[in-house]
C-alpha positions in Angstrom: -2.0 -12.7 4.0 1.5 -11.5 5.4 2.5 -10.6 1.7 -0.5 -8.5 1.1 -0.1 -6.7 4.4 3.5 -5.8 3.3 2.1 -4.8 0.1 -0.3 -2.3 1.8 2.0 -0.9 4.6 5.3 -1.0 2.5 6.9 -2.1 5.8 7.6 -5.7 6.7 7.8 -4.9 10.5 4.5 -3.2 10.5 2.9 -6.0 8.5 4.4 -8.6 10.9 3.0 -6.8 13.9 -0.5 -6.6 12.4 -0.3 -10.1 11.4 0.6 -11.2 14.8 -2.1 -9.0 16.4 -4.7 -10.8 14.4 -3.8 -14.0 16.2 -4.3 -12.7 19.6 -7.4 -10.3 18.9 -10.6 -11.7 20.7 -12.9 -9.3 18.8 -16.4 -7.8 20.1 -19.4 -6.5 19.0 -19.0 -3.4 16.6 -21.5 -0.5 16.7 -23.0 0.4 13.2 -21.5 3.8 13.4 -17.8 2.4 13.9 -18.5 -0.1 11.0 -19.3 2.8 8.6 -16.1 4.7 9.5 -14.1 1.7 9.2 -15.6 0.9 5.8 -15.2 4.6 4.7 -11.6 4.3 5.8 -10.9 1.2 3.8 -12.4 2.6 0.6 -10.1 5.7 0.9 -6.9 3.4 1.5 -8.0 1.2 -1.3 -8.5 4.2 -3.7 -5.1 5.6 -2.7 -3.4 2.2 -3.5 -5.1 2.3 -6.8 -3.8 5.7 -7.4 -0.4 5.0 -6.2 -0.3 2.1 -8.9 -1.6 4.2 -11.6 1.0 6.8 -10.7 3.8 4.4 -10.6 2.8 2.9 -14.0 2.9 6.6 -15.5 6.2 7.4 -14.0 7.7 4.1 -15.5 6.1 5.0 -18.9 7.8 8.6 -18.7 11.1 7.5 -17.5 11.3 5.1 -20.4 10.6 8.0 -22.9 12.4 10.8 -21.3 15.5 9.2 -19.6 15.9 5.5 -21.0 19.5 5.3 -19.8 18.7 6.4 -16.4 15.9 4.2 -16.2 18.1 1.3 -17.3 20.8 2.1 -14.6 18.6 2.8 -11.7 15.1 1.9 -12.5 12.3 4.0 -13.3 11.6 5.3 -9.9 14.2 6.3 -7.2 12.7 6.5 -3.6 14.1 9.0 -1.1 14.0 8.0 2.5 
């Protein structure tokens, strides 16, 4: 589960904080309106993750065709933080 959280959050520290919080959460009843909003949010996040994966595949393919030497040296994607 921790590995999946890291994939979603793209941050090991945030994933660990979420994972640790699941151990101490007691939970409570959830109103239907809140549940609907959470489901809607999850669908949006899932959609964005799928889009990110598709975009990454597209970028990798383009880099292989347009700049194969650069792709071989530094990879298909370069992240700037």
